[in-house]
A tleap script that builds the chain and sets N, CA, C and O, in Angstrom:
source leaprc.protein.ff14SB
mol = sequence {
  NMET PRO PRO ASP THR ALA GLY PRO PRO PHE
  VAL ASP GLN PHE LEU ALA THR ALA GLU ALA
  VAL ALA GLU ALA ARG PRO GLU VAL ASP LEU
  GLU THR ALA ARG GLU VAL PHE LEU GLU ALA
  ALA THR LEU LEU HIE ASN GLY LEU ALA LEU
  ASP GLY LEU ASP GLU HIE ASP ALA GLY ALA
  VAL VAL ALA GLY LEU CYS LEU ASP LEU VAL
  VAL PRO ASP PRO GLY THR ALA ILE ARG ALA
  ARG ALA GLN ALA THR ARG ASP ASP PRO GLY
  ASP VAL HIE ASP PRO GLU SER VAL TRP ALA
  ALA TYR LEU THR ALA ALA ALA ILE PHE GLN
  CLEU
}
set mol.1.N position { 130.607 145.819 75.996 }
set mol.1.CA position { 130.626 146.163 77.402 }
set mol.1.C position { 130.490 144.871 78.198 }
set mol.1.O position { 129.591 144.077 77.917 }
set mol.2.N position { 131.356 144.638 79.183 }
set mol.2.CA position { 131.255 143.422 79.982 }
set mol.2.C position { 129.918 143.358 80.704 }
set mol.2.O position { 129.376 144.391 81.096 }
set mol.3.N position { 129.373 142.136 80.886 }
set mol.3.CA position { 128.050 142.007 81.489 }
set mol.3.C position { 127.945 142.549 82.907 }
set mol.3.O position { 126.851 142.907 83.341 }
set mol.4.N position { 129.056 142.619 83.645 }
set mol.4.CA position { 128.987 143.091 85.025 }
set mol.4.C position { 129.170 144.609 85.132 }
set mol.4.O position { 129.206 145.149 86.238 }
set mol.5.N position { 129.284 145.291 84.012 }
set mol.5.CA position { 129.482 146.735 84.000 }
set mol.5.C position { 128.152 147.431 83.726 }
set mol.5.O position { 127.477 147.147 82.736 }
set mol.6.N position { 127.794 148.338 84.613 }
set mol.6.CA position { 126.564 149.100 84.396 }
set mol.6.C position { 126.829 150.150 83.329 }
set mol.6.O position { 127.849 150.838 83.348 }
set mol.7.N position { 125.901 150.257 82.410 }
set mol.7.CA position { 126.036 151.250 81.358 }
set mol.7.C position { 124.870 152.206 81.411 }
set mol.7.O position { 124.048 152.150 82.326 }
set mol.8.N position { 124.801 153.069 80.444 }
set mol.8.CA position { 123.678 154.007 80.408 }
set mol.8.C position { 122.365 153.264 80.166 }
set mol.8.O position { 122.364 152.157 79.628 }
set mol.9.N position { 121.261 153.868 80.558 }
set mol.9.CA position { 119.963 153.243 80.300 }
set mol.9.C position { 119.764 153.029 78.802 }
set mol.9.O position { 120.262 153.795 77.976 }
set mol.10.N position { 119.045 152.000 78.479 }
set mol.10.CA position { 118.686 151.684 77.096 }
set mol.10.C position { 119.870 151.250 76.241 }
set mol.10.O position { 119.741 151.162 75.020 }
set mol.11.N position { 121.018 150.976 76.853 }
set mol.11.CA position { 122.186 150.576 76.078 }
set mol.11.C position { 121.898 149.299 75.290 }
set mol.11.O position { 122.382 149.149 74.168 }
set mol.12.N position { 121.126 148.388 75.852 }
set mol.12.CA position { 120.811 147.146 75.147 }
set mol.12.C position { 120.068 147.428 73.844 }
set mol.12.O position { 120.336 146.791 72.825 }
set mol.13.N position { 119.147 148.368 73.875 }
set mol.13.CA position { 118.382 148.716 72.684 }
set mol.13.C position { 119.291 149.352 71.616 }
set mol.13.O position { 119.153 149.060 70.428 }
set mol.14.N position { 120.202 150.206 72.037 }
set mol.14.CA position { 121.131 150.817 71.093 }
set mol.14.C position { 122.076 149.766 70.501 }
set mol.14.O position { 122.348 149.782 69.301 }
set mol.15.N position { 122.572 148.859 71.336 }
set mol.15.CA position { 123.475 147.823 70.835 }
set mol.15.C position { 122.748 146.853 69.910 }
set mol.15.O position { 123.339 146.369 68.945 }
set mol.16.N position { 121.490 146.564 70.182 }
set mol.16.CA position { 120.706 145.713 69.283 }
set mol.16.C position { 120.548 146.387 67.920 }
set mol.16.O position { 120.571 145.719 66.885 }
set mol.17.N position { 120.390 147.698 67.924 }
set mol.17.CA position { 120.308 148.439 66.667 }
set mol.17.C position { 121.629 148.341 65.913 }
set mol.17.O position { 121.633 148.135 64.699 }
set mol.18.N position { 122.729 148.483 66.606 }
set mol.18.CA position { 124.045 148.362 65.966 }
set mol.18.C position { 124.199 146.992 65.321 }
set mol.18.O position { 124.684 146.879 64.195 }
set mol.19.N position { 123.789 145.965 66.029 }
set mol.19.CA position { 123.907 144.608 65.496 }
set mol.19.C position { 123.003 144.410 64.281 }
set mol.19.O position { 123.400 143.763 63.312 }
set mol.20.N position { 121.803 144.956 64.328 }
set mol.20.CA position { 120.880 144.833 63.195 }
set mol.20.C position { 121.427 145.557 61.970 }
set mol.20.O position { 121.321 145.055 60.851 }
set mol.21.N position { 122.004 146.721 62.177 }
set mol.21.CA position { 122.567 147.484 61.060 }
set mol.21.C position { 123.752 146.724 60.463 }
set mol.21.O position { 123.867 146.621 59.242 }
set mol.22.N position { 124.620 146.199 61.301 }
set mol.22.CA position { 125.783 145.471 60.807 }
set mol.22.C position { 125.362 144.204 60.061 }
set mol.22.O position { 125.999 143.815 59.082 }
set mol.23.N position { 124.307 143.575 60.517 }
set mol.23.CA position { 123.814 142.372 59.846 }
set mol.23.C position { 123.185 142.714 58.492 }
set mol.23.O position { 123.357 141.983 57.517 }
set mol.24.N position { 122.463 143.821 58.444 }
set mol.24.CA position { 121.757 144.204 57.214 }
set mol.24.C position { 122.682 144.848 56.179 }
set mol.24.O position { 122.401 144.810 54.981 }
set mol.25.N position { 123.769 145.431 56.638 }
set mol.25.CA position { 124.678 146.145 55.734 }
set mol.25.C position { 126.075 145.547 55.858 }
set mol.25.O position { 126.795 145.844 56.812 }
set mol.26.N position { 126.457 144.719 54.915 }
set mol.26.CA position { 127.750 144.034 55.002 }
set mol.26.C position { 128.953 144.977 55.117 }
set mol.26.O position { 129.996 144.585 55.640 }
set mol.27.N position { 128.816 146.205 54.635 }
set mol.27.CA position { 129.933 147.157 54.697 }
set mol.27.C position { 130.135 147.746 56.094 }
set mol.27.O position { 131.122 148.440 56.335 }
set mol.28.N position { 129.212 147.474 57.009 }
set mol.28.CA position { 129.295 148.023 58.366 }
set mol.28.C position { 129.989 147.021 59.282 }
set mol.28.O position { 129.571 145.869 59.394 }
set mol.29.N position { 131.052 147.477 59.930 }
set mol.29.CA position { 131.781 146.649 60.890 }
set mol.29.C position { 131.010 146.608 62.202 }
set mol.29.O position { 130.663 147.654 62.751 }
set mol.30.N position { 130.740 145.417 62.705 }
set mol.30.CA position { 129.932 145.258 63.920 }
set mol.30.C position { 130.544 145.979 65.115 }
set mol.30.O position { 129.835 146.678 65.838 }
set mol.31.N position { 131.825 145.825 65.332 }
set mol.31.CA position { 132.447 146.452 66.506 }
set mol.31.C position { 132.405 147.973 66.417 }
set mol.31.O position { 132.197 148.650 67.423 }
set mol.32.N position { 132.596 148.495 65.246 }
set mol.32.CA position { 132.509 149.944 65.070 }
set mol.32.C position { 131.082 150.421 65.315 }
set mol.32.O position { 130.869 151.433 65.982 }
set mol.33.N position { 130.118 149.703 64.783 }
set mol.33.CA position { 128.712 150.064 65.002 }
set mol.33.C position { 128.372 150.013 66.485 }
set mol.33.O position { 127.677 150.890 66.997 }
set mol.34.N position { 128.855 148.998 67.166 }
set mol.34.CA position { 128.595 148.891 68.609 }
set mol.34.C position { 129.210 150.072 69.356 }
set mol.34.O position { 128.584 150.625 70.261 }
set mol.35.N position { 130.415 150.460 68.992 }
set mol.35.CA position { 131.067 151.603 69.639 }
set mol.35.C position { 130.281 152.888 69.401 }
set mol.35.O position { 130.090 153.685 70.319 }
set mol.36.N position { 129.832 153.083 68.179 }
set mol.36.CA position { 129.083 154.293 67.839 }
set mol.36.C position { 127.777 154.354 68.627 }
set mol.36.O position { 127.429 155.403 69.168 }
set mol.37.N position { 127.060 153.248 68.694 }
set mol.37.CA position { 125.779 153.258 69.390 }
set mol.37.C position { 125.950 153.277 70.907 }
set mol.37.O position { 125.093 153.811 71.611 }
set mol.38.N position { 127.029 152.711 71.419 }
set mol.38.CA position { 127.309 152.838 72.852 }
set mol.38.C position { 127.599 154.297 73.182 }
set mol.38.O position { 127.152 154.812 74.207 }
set mol.39.N position { 128.344 154.953 72.312 }
set mol.39.CA position { 128.619 156.377 72.509 }
set mol.39.C position { 127.329 157.190 72.446 }
set mol.39.O position { 127.149 158.125 73.226 }
set mol.40.N position { 126.437 156.844 71.528 }
set mol.40.CA position { 125.145 157.545 71.435 }
set mol.40.C position { 124.355 157.376 72.733 }
set mol.40.O position { 123.791 158.341 73.247 }
set mol.41.N position { 124.315 156.166 73.258 }
set mol.41.CA position { 123.601 155.923 74.518 }
set mol.41.C position { 124.221 156.713 75.657 }
set mol.41.O position { 123.509 157.268 76.494 }
set mol.42.N position { 125.542 156.765 75.689 }
set mol.42.CA position { 126.247 157.498 76.743 }
set mol.42.C position { 125.988 158.999 76.628 }
set mol.42.O position { 125.700 159.659 77.627 }
set mol.43.N position { 126.091 159.538 75.415 }
set mol.43.CA position { 125.838 160.965 75.219 }
set mol.43.C position { 124.399 161.329 75.594 }
set mol.43.O position { 124.154 162.362 76.218 }
set mol.44.N position { 123.465 160.482 75.212 }
set mol.44.CA position { 122.057 160.726 75.536 }
set mol.44.C position { 121.864 160.755 77.047 }
set mol.44.O position { 121.166 161.620 77.576 }
set mol.45.N position { 122.484 159.810 77.730 }
set mol.45.CA position { 122.373 159.736 79.195 }
set mol.45.C position { 123.069 160.929 79.859 }
set mol.45.O position { 122.484 161.595 80.714 }
set mol.46.N position { 124.300 161.190 79.470 }
set mol.46.CA position { 125.059 162.283 80.079 }
set mol.46.C position { 124.475 163.648 79.746 }
set mol.46.O position { 124.614 164.593 80.523 }
set mol.47.N position { 123.822 163.754 78.596 }
set mol.47.CA position { 123.202 165.005 78.192 }
set mol.47.C position { 121.853 165.252 78.831 }
set mol.47.O position { 121.247 166.302 78.620 }
set mol.48.N position { 121.378 164.292 79.611 }
set mol.48.CA position { 120.123 164.400 80.363 }
set mol.48.C position { 118.897 164.590 79.455 }
set mol.48.O position { 117.882 165.136 79.887 }
set mol.49.N position { 118.997 164.141 78.208 }
set mol.49.CA position { 117.907 164.330 77.255 }
set mol.49.C position { 116.622 163.616 77.677 }
set mol.49.O position { 115.525 164.059 77.335 }
set mol.50.N position { 116.752 162.531 78.404 }
set mol.50.CA position { 115.573 161.752 78.791 }
set mol.50.C position { 115.084 162.078 80.192 }
set mol.50.O position { 114.073 161.536 80.640 }
set mol.51.N position { 115.790 162.952 80.883 }
set mol.51.CA position { 115.367 163.307 82.240 }
set mol.51.C position { 113.984 163.943 82.215 }
set mol.51.O position { 113.688 164.768 81.351 }
set mol.52.N position { 113.158 163.564 83.146 }
set mol.52.CA position { 111.807 164.100 83.244 }
set mol.52.C position { 110.786 163.287 82.478 }
set mol.52.O position { 109.585 163.493 82.647 }
set mol.53.N position { 111.239 162.356 81.629 }
set mol.53.CA position { 110.295 161.495 80.923 }
set mol.53.C position { 110.018 160.251 81.761 }
set mol.53.O position { 110.904 159.742 82.448 }
set mol.54.N position { 108.784 159.771 81.695 }
set mol.54.CA position { 108.528 158.499 82.355 }
set mol.54.C position { 109.154 157.383 81.511 }
set mol.54.O position { 109.606 157.626 80.392 }
set mol.55.N position { 109.180 156.181 82.043 }
set mol.55.CA position { 109.849 155.059 81.371 }
set mol.55.C position { 109.252 154.793 79.987 }
set mol.55.O position { 109.980 154.503 79.038 }
set mol.56.N position { 107.945 154.891 79.880 }
set mol.56.CA position { 107.272 154.655 78.597 }
set mol.56.C position { 107.736 155.660 77.550 }
set mol.56.O position { 108.118 155.272 76.446 }
set mol.57.N position { 107.707 156.949 77.885 }
set mol.57.CA position { 108.086 157.980 76.930 }
set mol.57.C position { 109.579 157.928 76.610 }
set mol.57.O position { 109.974 158.135 75.463 }
set mol.58.N position { 110.406 157.654 77.613 }
set mol.58.CA position { 111.845 157.528 77.359 }
set mol.58.C position { 112.104 156.369 76.400 }
set mol.58.O position { 112.931 156.482 75.495 }
set mol.59.N position { 111.405 155.267 76.596 }
set mol.59.CA position { 111.541 154.129 75.693 }
set mol.59.C position { 111.100 154.468 74.282 }
set mol.59.O position { 111.706 154.014 73.312 }
set mol.60.N position { 110.050 155.262 74.165 }
set mol.60.CA position { 109.573 155.680 72.841 }
set mol.60.C position { 110.611 156.554 72.149 }
set mol.60.O position { 110.842 156.409 70.948 }
set mol.61.N position { 111.233 157.451 72.889 }
set mol.61.CA position { 112.267 158.318 72.310 }
set mol.61.C position { 113.448 157.473 71.845 }
set mol.61.O position { 113.949 157.667 70.737 }
set mol.62.N position { 113.893 156.549 72.669 }
set mol.62.CA position { 115.028 155.702 72.292 }
set mol.62.C position { 114.682 154.870 71.062 }
set mol.62.O position { 115.505 154.733 70.157 }
set mol.63.N position { 113.486 154.320 71.021 }
set mol.63.CA position { 113.071 153.533 69.854 }
set mol.63.C position { 113.098 154.394 68.594 }
set mol.63.O position { 113.575 153.955 67.548 }
set mol.64.N position { 112.592 155.603 68.695 }
set mol.64.CA position { 112.621 156.509 67.556 }
set mol.64.C position { 114.036 156.871 67.137 }
set mol.64.O position { 114.348 156.911 65.947 }
set mol.65.N position { 114.889 157.135 68.115 }
set mol.65.CA position { 116.278 157.468 67.800 }
set mol.65.C position { 116.988 156.300 67.126 }
set mol.65.O position { 117.773 156.498 66.199 }
set mol.66.N position { 116.716 155.092 67.588 }
set mol.66.CA position { 117.350 153.924 66.982 }
set mol.66.C position { 116.965 153.796 65.508 }
set mol.66.O position { 117.779 153.372 64.688 }
set mol.67.N position { 115.752 154.153 65.177 }
set mol.67.CA position { 115.326 154.139 63.767 }
set mol.67.C position { 115.973 155.273 62.985 }
set mol.67.O position { 116.434 155.080 61.859 }
set mol.68.N position { 116.005 156.447 63.584 }
set mol.68.CA position { 116.452 157.639 62.864 }
set mol.68.C position { 117.967 157.738 62.720 }
set mol.68.O position { 118.453 158.347 61.766 }
set mol.69.N position { 118.712 157.162 63.634 }
set mol.69.CA position { 120.168 157.285 63.581 }
set mol.69.C position { 120.804 156.462 62.467 }
set mol.69.O position { 121.991 156.627 62.183 }
set mol.70.N position { 120.042 155.584 61.834 }
set mol.70.CA position { 120.610 154.728 60.797 }
set mol.70.C position { 120.190 155.143 59.385 }
set mol.70.O position { 120.485 154.435 58.423 }
set mol.71.N position { 119.510 156.272 59.252 }
set mol.71.CA position { 119.099 156.759 57.932 }
set mol.71.C position { 120.162 157.731 57.404 }
set mol.71.O position { 120.999 158.207 58.171 }
set mol.72.N position { 120.133 158.026 56.105 }
set mol.72.CA position { 121.156 158.912 55.539 }
set mol.72.C position { 121.240 160.306 56.174 }
set mol.72.O position { 122.332 160.868 56.264 }
set mol.73.N position { 120.119 160.868 56.613 }
set mol.73.CA position { 120.133 162.197 57.241 }
set mol.73.C position { 119.436 162.110 58.605 }
set mol.73.O position { 118.266 162.469 58.733 }
set mol.74.N position { 120.164 161.630 59.619 }
set mol.74.CA position { 119.532 161.419 60.925 }
set mol.74.C position { 119.008 162.693 61.577 }
set mol.74.O position { 117.990 162.653 62.267 }
set mol.75.N position { 119.678 163.817 61.374 }
set mol.75.CA position { 119.218 165.070 61.983 }
set mol.75.C position { 117.835 165.448 61.493 }
set mol.75.O position { 116.956 165.787 62.286 }
set mol.76.N position { 117.645 165.388 60.188 }
set mol.76.CA position { 116.337 165.699 59.613 }
set mol.76.C position { 115.289 164.699 60.099 }
set mol.76.O position { 114.160 165.074 60.416 }
set mol.77.N position { 115.670 163.431 60.153 }
set mol.77.CA position { 114.729 162.395 60.596 }
set mol.77.C position { 114.308 162.612 62.048 }
set mol.77.O position { 113.130 162.472 62.377 }
set mol.78.N position { 115.251 162.948 62.911 }
set mol.78.CA position { 114.935 163.162 64.328 }
set mol.78.C position { 114.030 164.381 64.490 }
set mol.78.O position { 113.046 164.334 65.228 }
set mol.79.N position { 114.360 165.461 63.805 }
set mol.79.CA position { 113.516 166.660 63.907 }
set mol.79.C position { 112.116 166.409 63.347 }
set mol.79.O position { 111.134 166.914 63.891 }
set mol.80.N position { 112.017 165.642 62.277 }
set mol.80.CA position { 110.697 165.306 61.722 }
set mol.80.C position { 109.912 164.441 62.696 }
set mol.80.O position { 108.705 164.624 62.854 }
set mol.81.N position { 110.588 163.499 63.350 }
set mol.81.CA position { 109.908 162.656 64.339 }
set mol.81.C position { 109.445 163.500 65.526 }
set mol.81.O position { 108.357 163.282 66.059 }
set mol.82.N position { 110.262 164.451 65.933 }
set mol.82.CA position { 109.874 165.346 67.033 }
set mol.82.C position { 108.591 166.085 66.677 }
set mol.82.O position { 107.652 166.131 67.472 }
set mol.83.N position { 108.555 166.662 65.483 }
set mol.83.CA position { 107.376 167.417 65.060 }
set mol.83.C position { 106.162 166.504 64.908 }
set mol.83.O position { 105.052 166.874 65.292 }
set mol.84.N position { 106.370 165.322 64.354 }
set mol.84.CA position { 105.266 164.376 64.195 }
set mol.84.C position { 104.688 163.975 65.548 }
set mol.84.O position { 103.476 163.812 65.692 }
set mol.85.N position { 105.558 163.819 66.532 }
set mol.85.CA position { 105.097 163.472 67.878 }
set mol.85.C position { 104.296 164.617 68.478 }
set mol.85.O position { 103.294 164.398 69.160 }
set mol.86.N position { 104.737 165.818 68.222 }
set mol.86.CA position { 104.018 166.989 68.737 }
set mol.86.C position { 102.652 167.125 68.058 }
set mol.86.O position { 101.659 167.453 68.708 }
set mol.87.N position { 102.608 166.868 66.740 }
set mol.87.CA position { 101.371 167.008 65.978 }
set mol.87.C position { 100.367 165.888 66.257 }
set mol.87.O position { 99.161 166.122 66.323 }
set mol.88.N position { 100.883 164.676 66.419 }
set mol.88.CA position { 100.031 163.509 66.659 }
set mol.88.C position { 100.744 162.607 67.658 }
set mol.88.O position { 101.484 161.708 67.258 }
set mol.89.N position { 100.532 162.833 68.951 }
set mol.89.CA position { 101.330 162.175 69.974 }
set mol.89.C position { 101.150 160.664 70.101 }
set mol.89.O position { 101.955 160.000 70.755 }
set mol.90.N position { 100.127 160.125 69.497 }
set mol.90.CA position { 99.939 158.681 69.644 }
set mol.90.C position { 99.780 158.313 71.103 }
set mol.90.O position { 98.946 158.884 71.805 }
set mol.91.N position { 100.578 157.360 71.564 }
set mol.91.CA position { 100.417 156.886 72.938 }
set mol.91.C position { 101.440 157.456 73.924 }
set mol.91.O position { 101.542 156.972 75.051 }
set mol.92.N position { 102.207 158.492 73.508 }
set mol.92.CA position { 103.137 159.081 74.476 }
set mol.92.C position { 102.344 159.847 75.535 }
set mol.92.O position { 101.276 160.393 75.260 }
set mol.93.N position { 102.881 159.874 76.723 }
set mol.93.CA position { 102.191 160.488 77.859 }
set mol.93.C position { 102.389 162.002 77.924 }
set mol.93.O position { 101.491 162.730 78.347 }
set mol.94.N position { 103.548 162.469 77.511 }
set mol.94.CA position { 103.886 163.890 77.605 }
set mol.94.C position { 104.500 164.344 76.279 }
set mol.94.O position { 105.722 164.433 76.158 }
set mol.95.N position { 103.654 164.631 75.288 }
set mol.95.CA position { 104.152 164.952 73.946 }
set mol.95.C position { 105.141 166.114 73.891 }
set mol.95.O position { 106.109 166.062 73.131 }
set mol.96.N position { 104.918 167.143 74.671 }
set mol.96.CA position { 105.833 168.294 74.648 }
set mol.96.C position { 107.224 167.903 75.140 }
set mol.96.O position { 108.230 168.331 74.574 }
set mol.97.N position { 107.276 167.095 76.188 }
set mol.97.CA position { 108.575 166.668 76.715 }
set mol.97.C position { 109.265 165.691 75.766 }
set mol.97.O position { 110.490 165.710 75.646 }
set mol.98.N position { 108.502 164.847 75.096 }
set mol.98.CA position { 109.078 163.932 74.107 }
set mol.98.C position { 109.626 164.740 72.939 }
set mol.98.O position { 110.730 164.478 72.463 }
set mol.99.N position { 108.861 165.717 72.478 }
set mol.99.CA position { 109.315 166.620 71.416 }
set mol.99.C position { 110.641 167.269 71.814 }
set mol.99.O position { 111.592 167.286 71.032 }
set mol.100.N position { 110.692 167.792 73.015 }
set mol.100.CA position { 111.907 168.448 73.506 }
set mol.100.C position { 113.066 167.453 73.620 }
set mol.100.O position { 114.210 167.804 73.328 }
set mol.101.N position { 112.786 166.233 74.037 }
set mol.101.CA position { 113.837 165.217 74.173 }
set mol.101.C position { 114.450 164.884 72.816 }
set mol.101.O position { 115.668 164.740 72.702 }
set mol.102.N position { 113.616 164.763 71.792 }
set mol.102.CA position { 114.152 164.514 70.446 }
set mol.102.C position { 115.053 165.658 69.994 }
set mol.102.O position { 116.143 165.421 69.474 }
set mol.103.N position { 114.609 166.882 70.186 }
set mol.103.CA position { 115.409 168.033 69.757 }
set mol.103.C position { 116.693 168.147 70.569 }
set mol.103.O position { 117.742 168.517 70.041 }
set mol.104.N position { 116.602 167.828 71.847 }
set mol.104.CA position { 117.796 167.838 72.695 }
set mol.104.C position { 118.773 166.769 72.231 }
set mol.104.O position { 119.979 167.009 72.169 }
set mol.105.N position { 118.257 165.589 71.905 }
set mol.105.CA position { 119.120 164.509 71.410 }
set mol.105.C position { 119.807 164.930 70.116 }
set mol.105.O position { 121.004 164.694 69.951 }
set mol.106.N position { 119.073 165.547 69.201 }
set mol.106.CA position { 119.690 166.008 67.951 }
set mol.106.C position { 120.808 167.002 68.237 }
set mol.106.O position { 121.853 166.964 67.587 }
set mol.107.N position { 120.599 167.880 69.195 }
set mol.107.CA position { 121.643 168.853 69.555 }
set mol.107.C position { 122.838 168.156 70.204 }
set mol.107.O position { 123.989 168.468 69.898 }
set mol.108.N position { 122.561 167.230 71.084 }
set mol.108.CA position { 123.642 166.490 71.751 }
set mol.108.C position { 124.486 165.732 70.736 }
set mol.108.O position { 125.712 165.695 70.836 }
set mol.109.N position { 123.823 165.131 69.763 }
set mol.109.CA position { 124.528 164.368 68.731 }
set mol.109.C position { 125.115 165.279 67.645 }
set mol.109.O position { 125.773 164.809 66.717 }
set mol.110.N position { 124.868 166.580 67.776 }
set mol.110.CA position { 125.340 167.590 66.825 }
set mol.110.C position { 124.860 167.288 65.400 }
set mol.110.O position { 125.622 167.325 64.435 }
set mol.111.N position { 123.558 166.986 65.318 }
set mol.111.CA position { 122.957 166.673 64.010 }
set mol.111.C position { 122.117 167.820 63.506 }
set mol.111.O position { 121.538 167.733 62.424 }
savepdb mol mol.pdb
quit
C-alpha cells in the first residue's frame, strides 16, 4: 500500500505479521502474504468487528489475530483465544466485547 494511502486501522501490524511469516517460512511468498493480511485487515475493519472496543482492547484483539491467523487451524485458535479471554481476561478492559470481537472476526474470515 502506498504510504500516502489511508488503510484500515492496524494495517501496519497485519503487514508486519505477513513479513514475519514470509521471513520464517521460505515457502511463503512475501507479496502474497502481504495481500492476504491486508485483506484480513480490510475485512476486519469493514466487518466492524472492533467497533465499540477501546484502543487498548482493539489492539489486543489484533495482536491475538495476528498470532492465530498463521497457525494450521486459525478458526480453532481464534475461538480458543476468545474463550480464554472470557475465562481469564488479563488486562483487557471489556472481556465480553473482546470475546465477541474474536468470534465476529472468525465469522468474518469464514473460519
